[in-house]
C-alpha positions in Angstrom: 108.6 102.8 144.9 106.5 100.1 143.3 103.4 101.2 145.3 104.0 104.7 144.2 104.1 103.7 140.5 100.9 101.7 140.9 99.2 104.6 142.7 100.2 107.0 140.0 99.1 104.7 137.3 95.7 104.3 139.0 95.2 108.0 139.2 96.2 108.4 135.5 93.8 105.7 134.5 90.9 107.1 136.4 91.5 110.5 134.9 92.0 109.4 131.4 89.6 106.5 131.1 86.7 107.4 133.3 84.5 108.9 130.5 85.3 106.4 127.8 82.1 104.3 128.2 79.8 107.3 127.8 81.5 108.4 124.5 80.6 105.2 122.7 77.4 104.1 124.3 75.2 105.1 121.4 77.3 103.5 118.6 75.8 100.5 116.8 78.2 97.9 115.6 77.8 95.2 113.0 79.1 91.7 113.5 82.3 91.6 111.4 84.7 89.1 112.9 86.5 91.8 114.8 87.0 89.3 117.7 89.2 86.9 115.7 93.0 86.9 115.9 93.9 88.4 119.3 97.4 87.3 120.3 98.4 89.8 123.0 97.0 88.1 126.1 100.5 87.4 127.6 102.4 90.2 125.8 104.2 93.1 127.3 103.7 96.8 126.7 106.4 97.0 123.9 104.6 94.3 122.0 101.2 96.1 122.5 102.6 99.3 121.1 103.8 97.7 117.9 100.7 95.6 117.3 97.8 96.3 114.9 94.6 97.9 116.1 92.7 94.7 115.0 94.9 92.5 117.2 94.5 94.8 120.1 90.7 94.9 119.7 90.4 91.1 119.4 92.6 90.6 122.5 90.5 93.1 124.4 87.4 91.3 123.2 88.8 88.1 124.8 89.5 89.9 128.0 86.0 91.3 128.1 84.4 88.0 127.2 86.0 86.5 130.4 84.3 89.1 132.7 80.8 89.6 131.3 77.7 87.4 131.5 77.7 84.6 128.9 74.5 86.0 127.3 76.1 89.4 126.6 75.7 90.4 123.0 78.7 90.8 120.6 77.8 94.5 120.2 78.1 95.1 123.9 81.3 93.1 124.1 82.8 95.1 121.2 81.9 98.4 122.7 83.5 97.4 126.0 86.5 96.0 124.2 87.0 99.3 122.3 86.9 101.2 125.5 89.3 98.8 127.1 91.7 99.1 124.1 91.6 102.9 124.3 92.3 102.8 128.0 95.3 100.5 127.5 96.5 102.6 124.6 96.4 105.8 126.7 98.0 104.1 129.7 100.9 102.8 127.5 101.9 106.3 126.4 102.3 107.5 130.0 105.8 106.2 130.3 105.2 102.7 131.7 108.0 100.3 131.5 107.9 98.3 128.3 108.2 95.0 130.1 105.0 95.5 132.0 102.3 92.9 131.2 99.3 94.0 129.1 97.1 91.9 131.2 98.0 93.9 134.3 97.1 97.2 132.6 93.9 95.6 131.2 92.9 94.6 134.7 93.5 98.1 136.0 91.5 99.6 133.1 88.7 97.1 133.7 88.4 98.2 137.3 88.4 101.9 136.3 85.7 101.2 133.6 83.6 99.3 136.1 83.8 96.0 134.1 
């Protein structure tokens, strides 16, 4: 049963998140401290759903900063963090259990987004 749920989640994530990076590639972002205040690293889905967009984005920025080259610009990290946040948001409305860890969903999204 658990393998089936993971497989279904993977299919959902691939279909819903696969084109996210192309939709924001041309946006230019200013540096605005968007990366400060992320507290959702060890949270579950129910906490993610009730959190602010700023907290979600800052947390995703932290996740992305762990997987990109240390010389990656903040603009690139922000764009990837926005895509990751959108993917997690979309995955959490698909009926996942509220006690699932955000970090697990973020990992799946990162794979789907080729991060």
